[in-house]
VEXDREN-2710 file (C-alpha; in Angstrom, 1 decimal):
% VEXDREN-2710
k/r/px/py/pz
1/MET/-10.9/-12.7/10.2
2/ILE/-10.3/-10.1/7.4
3/TYR/-8.9/-6.7/7.9
4/THR/-8.9/-4.2/5.2
5/ILE/-6.4/-1.3/5.5
6/THR/-7.0/2.3/3.7
7/LEU/-4.3/4.7/4.6
8/THR/-5.9/7.7/2.6
9/PRO/-9.4/7.3/3.2
10/SER/-11.8/10.3/2.3
11/LEU/-15.1/11.8/3.3
12/ASP/-17.0/12.5/-0.2
13/ARG/-19.4/14.6/-0.7
14/ILE/-21.4/13.7/-3.8
15/ILE/-23.4/16.6/-5.6
16/ASP/-26.3/15.9/-8.5
17/VAL/-26.9/18.6/-10.7
18/GLU/-29.1/18.9/-13.8
19/GLU/-26.3/20.3/-15.6
20/LEU/-23.2/22.0/-15.1
21/ILE/-23.5/25.6/-16.4
22/TYR/-19.9/27.7/-16.1
23/ASP/-20.2/30.9/-15.2
24/ASP/-23.5/30.7/-13.7
25/VAL/-25.1/29.9/-10.6
26/ASN/-25.7/25.9/-10.4
27/LYS/-28.4/24.5/-8.2
28/ILE/-27.8/21.2/-6.2
29/GLU/-30.7/18.8/-6.9
30/GLU/-29.2/16.5/-4.3
31/GLU/-26.3/15.9/-2.1
32/LYS/-25.0/12.8/-0.2
33/ARG/-22.0/12.1/2.0
34/ARG/-20.3/8.9/2.4
35/ALA/-16.7/7.3/3.6
36/GLY/-14.8/6.9/0.7
37/GLY/-11.5/4.5/0.0
38/ARG/-10.5/1.4/-1.6
39/GLY/-10.4/-0.8/1.3
40/ILE/-13.3/0.7/2.8
41/ASP/-15.2/-0.4/-0.3
42/VAL/-13.7/-3.9/0.1
43/SER/-15.2/-3.9/3.5
44/ARG/-18.7/-2.9/2.3
45/VAL/-18.6/-5.6/-0.3
46/ILE/-17.6/-8.4/2.2
47/LYS/-20.4/-7.3/4.4
48/GLU/-22.9/-7.4/1.5
49/LEU/-21.7/-11.2/0.8
50/GLY/-22.3/-12.1/4.1
51/GLY/-19.1/-11.7/5.8
52/GLN/-17.4/-9.8/8.5
53/SER/-14.2/-7.4/8.3
54/ILE/-12.3/-4.8/10.3
55/ALA/-11.6/-1.3/8.5
56/LEU/-8.2/0.0/9.4
57/GLY/-6.4/3.2/8.2
58/PHE/-5.6/6.9/9.4
59/ILE/-8.4/9.3/10.3
60/GLY/-8.3/12.8/11.7
61/GLY/-10.6/15.7/12.7
62/TYR/-14.1/16.2/12.3
63/ASP/-14.4/14.7/8.6
64/GLY/-12.6/11.7/10.1
65/LEU/-15.1/11.1/12.9
66/GLU/-17.9/11.6/10.4
67/LEU/-16.3/9.4/8.1
68/GLU/-16.0/6.5/11.0
69/GLY/-19.6/7.3/12.3
70/ARG/-21.0/6.5/8.8
71/LEU/-19.0/3.6/8.5
72/ILE/-20.1/2.2/11.7
73/ASN/-23.9/3.0/10.8
74/GLU/-23.5/0.9/7.7
75/GLY/-22.5/-1.9/9.8
76/VAL/-18.9/-1.9/9.0
77/ILE/-16.4/-2.7/12.0
78/CYS/-13.7/0.1/12.4
79/ASP/-10.4/0.2/14.2
80/PHE/-9.0/3.6/12.7
81/THR/-5.8/5.2/14.0
82/ARG/-6.2/9.0/15.0
83/ILE/-4.0/11.5/13.3
84/ASN/-3.6/15.3/14.2
85/ASN/-4.6/16.3/10.5
86/GLU/-7.8/16.3/9.0
87/THR/-9.1/13.4/6.9
88/ARG/-9.1/14.7/3.1
89/THR/-12.7/15.3/1.3
90/ASN/-13.5/14.6/-2.3
91/ASN/-16.5/16.2/-4.1
92/ILE/-18.0/14.5/-6.6
93/VAL/-20.2/16.2/-9.1
94/TYR/-22.7/14.3/-11.4
95/GLN/-24.6/15.8/-14.4
96/ARG/-28.0/14.3/-14.5
97/LYS/-28.9/15.4/-18.1
98/LYS/-25.4/14.3/-19.5
99/LYS/-24.8/11.6/-17.3
100/LEU/-21.4/12.5/-16.6
101/GLN/-19.2/12.5/-13.2
102/THR/-16.4/14.7/-12.4
103/LEU/-14.3/13.9/-9.2
104/LEU/-12.7/16.9/-7.5
105/SER/-10.2/15.0/-5.3
106/THR/-8.2/16.8/-2.2
107/CYS/-4.4/15.9/-1.3
108/GLY/-4.5/13.6/1.8
109/PRO/-3.1/14.8/5.2
110/GLU/0.5/13.9/6.1
111/VAL/1.0/11.6/8.8
112/ASP/3.8/12.0/11.1
113/PRO/6.2/9.5/12.9
114/LEU/4.5/8.8/16.2
115/GLU/1.1/8.3/14.3
116/ILE/3.1/5.7/11.9
117/ALA/4.5/3.9/14.9
118/SER/0.9/3.9/16.4
119/PHE/-0.6/2.0/13.3
120/PHE/2.3/-0.1/12.9
121/ASN/1.9/-1.5/16.5
122/LYS/-1.8/-2.2/15.6
123/ILE/-0.7/-3.9/12.6
124/LYS/1.4/-6.3/14.7
125/GLY/-1.5/-7.1/17.0
126/ILE/-3.7/-8.8/13.8
127/PRO/-3.9/-12.5/14.7
128/SER/-2.3/-15.2/13.2
129/TYR/-4.0/-16.6/9.9
130/SER/-5.9/-13.9/9.1
131/TYR/-6.3/-11.9/5.8
132/VAL/-5.4/-8.6/5.2
133/VAL/-6.3/-6.3/2.2
134/ILE/-3.9/-3.6/1.7
135/SER/-5.4/-1.2/-1.0
136/GLY/-4.7/2.2/-2.4
137/ASN/-2.1/4.9/-1.9
138/ILE/0.5/5.9/0.6
139/PRO/-0.2/9.2/2.5
140/LYS/2.3/12.1/2.6
141/GLY/4.8/11.3/5.6
142/VAL/4.8/7.7/5.0
143/ASN/7.8/6.1/2.9
144/GLU/7.4/4.1/0.0
145/ASN/8.7/1.0/1.9
146/PHE/5.4/1.1/4.1
147/TYR/3.5/-1.5/2.8
148/ALA/6.3/-3.9/2.4
149/GLN/7.2/-3.5/5.9
150/MET/4.0/-4.7/6.9
151/ILE/3.6/-7.6/4.6
152/ILE/7.1/-9.0/6.2
153/ALA/5.6/-8.2/9.6
154/LEU/2.1/-10.1/8.9
155/LYS/4.0/-12.9/6.8
156/GLU/5.9/-13.7/10.1
157/LYS/2.6/-14.3/11.9
158/GLY/1.0/-16.8/8.9
159/VAL/-1.1/-14.0/8.1
160/LYS/-2.3/-13.8/4.0
161/VAL/-2.0/-10.2/2.9
162/ILE/-3.4/-9.4/-0.4
163/LEU/-2.0/-6.3/-2.2
164/ASP/-3.6/-4.1/-4.5
165/THR/-1.9/-0.7/-5.3
166/ASP/0.3/0.7/-8.2
167/GLY/3.9/2.3/-9.0
168/GLU/6.8/2.2/-6.6
169/ALA/4.5/0.9/-3.5
170/LEU/3.5/-2.2/-5.5
171/LYS/7.1/-3.1/-7.0
172/ARG/8.4/-2.7/-3.0
173/GLY/5.3/-4.6/-1.9
174/VAL/5.8/-7.5/-4.6
175/ASP/9.5/-7.9/-3.5
176/ALA/8.3/-8.4/0.2
177/GLY/6.2/-11.5/-1.2
178/PRO/2.7/-11.0/-0.4
179/TYR/0.1/-13.8/-0.4
180/LEU/-1.7/-12.5/-3.5
181/ILE/-1.4/-9.3/-5.8
182/LYS/-4.3/-7.9/-8.0
183/PRO/-3.2/-5.0/-10.4
184/ASN/-5.1/-4.1/-13.4
185/ILE/-3.7/-4.8/-16.6
186/TYR/-2.1/-1.2/-16.7
187/GLU/-0.7/-1.3/-13.3
188/PHE/0.9/-4.7/-14.0
189/GLY/2.2/-3.3/-17.1
190/ARG/3.8/-0.5/-15.0
191/LEU/5.5/-3.1/-12.6
192/VAL/6.9/-5.1/-15.3
193/GLU/7.6/-1.9/-17.5
194/ASN/6.0/-3.1/-20.6
195/ASN/2.8/-2.2/-22.4
196/LEU/0.6/-5.3/-22.0
197/SER/-2.8/-6.4/-23.9
198/SER/-3.1/-9.9/-24.4
199/VAL/-3.6/-12.9/-21.5
200/GLU/-0.6/-14.8/-23.2
201/GLU/1.7/-11.6/-22.3
202/ILE/0.2/-11.5/-18.8
203/ILE/1.4/-15.1/-18.0
204/ASN/4.8/-14.5/-19.5
205/TYR/5.6/-11.8/-17.5
206/ALA/4.2/-13.0/-14.5
207/LYS/6.6/-15.8/-14.4
208/PRO/9.5/-14.2/-12.5
209/TYR/7.2/-13.2/-10.0
210/GLN/5.5/-16.8/-9.3
211/ASN/8.5/-17.7/-6.7
212/ILE/7.6/-14.5/-4.8
213/VAL/3.8/-14.5/-5.0
214/GLU/1.5/-17.4/-4.4
215/CYS/-1.2/-16.0/-6.6
216/ILE/-1.3/-13.4/-9.1
217/VAL/-4.4/-12.0/-10.3
218/VAL/-4.7/-9.2/-13.1
219/SER/-7.8/-7.8/-13.9
220/MET/-8.6/-6.5/-17.5
221/GLY/-11.9/-4.8/-17.3
222/VAL/-14.8/-6.2/-19.5
223/ARG/-12.4/-8.9/-20.4
224/GLY/-12.3/-10.3/-16.9
225/LEU/-9.0/-11.6/-15.3
226/VAL/-6.0/-13.5/-15.6
227/GLY/-5.5/-15.7/-12.2
228/ILE/-2.1/-17.5/-11.6
229/ASN/-1.2/-19.7/-9.0
230/LYS/1.1/-22.9/-8.3
231/ASP/-1.8/-25.2/-10.0
232/GLY/-1.9/-23.3/-13.3
233/CYS/-3.0/-20.4/-15.2
234/TYR/-6.7/-19.2/-15.6
235/SER/-8.7/-17.2/-17.9
236/VAL/-12.1/-15.8/-16.1
237/THR/-14.4/-14.2/-18.3
238/PRO/-17.9/-12.7/-17.2
239/PRO/-21.0/-12.5/-19.2
240/LYS/-21.8/-9.3/-21.2
241/ILE/-23.9/-6.6/-19.3
242/LYS/-24.7/-3.1/-19.8
243/VAL/-22.0/-1.1/-17.9
244/ARG/-23.3/1.9/-16.1
245/SER/-20.4/2.5/-14.2
246/SER/-16.8/0.7/-13.6
247/VAL/-16.0/2.8/-10.4
248/GLY/-15.3/0.2/-7.6
249/ALA/-15.3/-2.6/-9.8
250/GLY/-11.7/-3.4/-8.7
251/ASP/-12.3/-3.4/-5.0
252/SER/-15.5/-5.6/-5.4
253/LEU/-13.4/-8.1/-7.3
254/VAL/-10.9/-8.2/-4.5
255/ALA/-13.6/-8.4/-1.9
256/GLY/-15.2/-11.4/-3.6
257/ILE/-11.6/-13.1/-3.9
258/VAL/-10.6/-12.6/-0.2
259/TYR/-14.2/-13.4/1.4
260/SER/-14.2/-16.6/-0.9
261/MET/-10.8/-17.5/0.3
262/SER/-11.5/-16.8/4.1
263/GLU/-14.4/-19.4/3.9
264/GLY/-11.7/-22.0/2.6
265/ARG/-12.8/-22.1/-1.0
266/THR/-10.2/-22.9/-3.9
267/PHE/-8.3/-20.0/-5.9
268/GLU/-10.6/-21.2/-8.8
269/ASP/-13.9/-20.4/-6.5
270/ALA/-12.3/-17.2/-5.6
271/ILE/-11.6/-15.5/-8.7
272/VAL/-14.9/-16.7/-10.2
273/LEU/-16.7/-14.9/-7.2
274/GLY/-14.4/-12.1/-7.8
275/VAL/-15.4/-11.7/-11.0
276/ALA/-18.9/-11.9/-10.5
277/CYS/-18.7/-9.2/-7.6
278/GLY/-16.9/-7.0/-10.2
279/THR/-19.2/-7.4/-13.0
280/ALA/-22.0/-6.9/-10.5
281/SER/-20.9/-3.7/-9.5
282/THR/-20.9/-2.0/-12.8
283/LEU/-24.8/-2.6/-13.0
284/ASN/-24.8/0.4/-10.8
285/SER/-24.3/4.0/-10.6
286/GLY/-20.6/5.0/-9.6
287/ASN/-21.5/5.5/-6.1
288/GLU/-22.9/2.0/-5.4
289/LEU/-21.3/-1.1/-5.0
290/CYS/-22.6/-4.8/-6.0
291/LYS/-25.6/-6.1/-4.6
292/ARG/-25.5/-9.8/-3.4
293/GLU/-28.5/-11.0/-5.8
294/ASP/-26.6/-9.9/-8.9
295/VAL/-23.8/-11.4/-8.0
296/GLU/-25.2/-14.8/-7.4
297/ILE/-27.2/-14.3/-10.8
298/ILE/-24.0/-13.4/-12.8
299/LYS/-21.8/-16.0/-11.1
300/LYS/-23.6/-18.9/-12.8
301/ASP/-22.6/-17.3/-16.3
302/VAL/-18.8/-16.4/-15.4
303/ILE/-16.6/-18.8/-17.8
304/ILE/-13.5/-20.1/-16.1
305/LYS/-10.8/-22.0/-18.3
306/LYS/-7.2/-23.3/-17.7
307/ILE/-4.7/-22.0/-19.9
END
């Protein structure tokens, strides 16, 4: 089974206007609400690919209940931990005329020690040999070591952890030795404290981590990704397409990788499917992820090379 962890999910309000006119009344043309969060999007894509996952994380208040209800209605299995504070809400304003999207993001709720303990005990109950995807940021009230603590506890049970985060949480999480990390090139640059631009630089700076992490995947946007494991280094390049939005591409990529691995596929197969999923998601608007039929078409034109 695959589990996805989103500690700071959000209830997103997506507002369409023809054009945003300042110091005037703006008519809302269309409004939608959806559950947001990086791990949640991973669960969505896994479902789209034909797999199944369980979404974990913290939710609170009426917005948290709505978030959970919307996910259940989408067919995503949930097992969230309830907290006293309200789940955060984001407002996303899309200007149809200018084709511009603006995210008004709110701060997430603070989590208290009892809620942290309740969630951690749930994590310890994840069955052996499962896959766990940890995505996104750590909420207020939770120590930066929390991802590392989860990784250590899960590794003892033979669970394979995929870590996709940034900053101090990534640094400390990597030291705990997850199965796979998936930073983008900028996040990886912050990890190694250097500005990186080439495949060769990524491979060179990844060497010190190969004894700690089994698989390293560094995404590079339209250039694809670099994948590194014990069998070698790989460059995976997507076909050229017309990009509508890159929002959610990284989460789609992670979903393709973990779904493929959970099906017993090789690392090479997994990173190819990951690139196909990430690329397919860019065909759609910022509020949509990849479609399975697009993934299958794009996958045929993905190029993988051993370096």
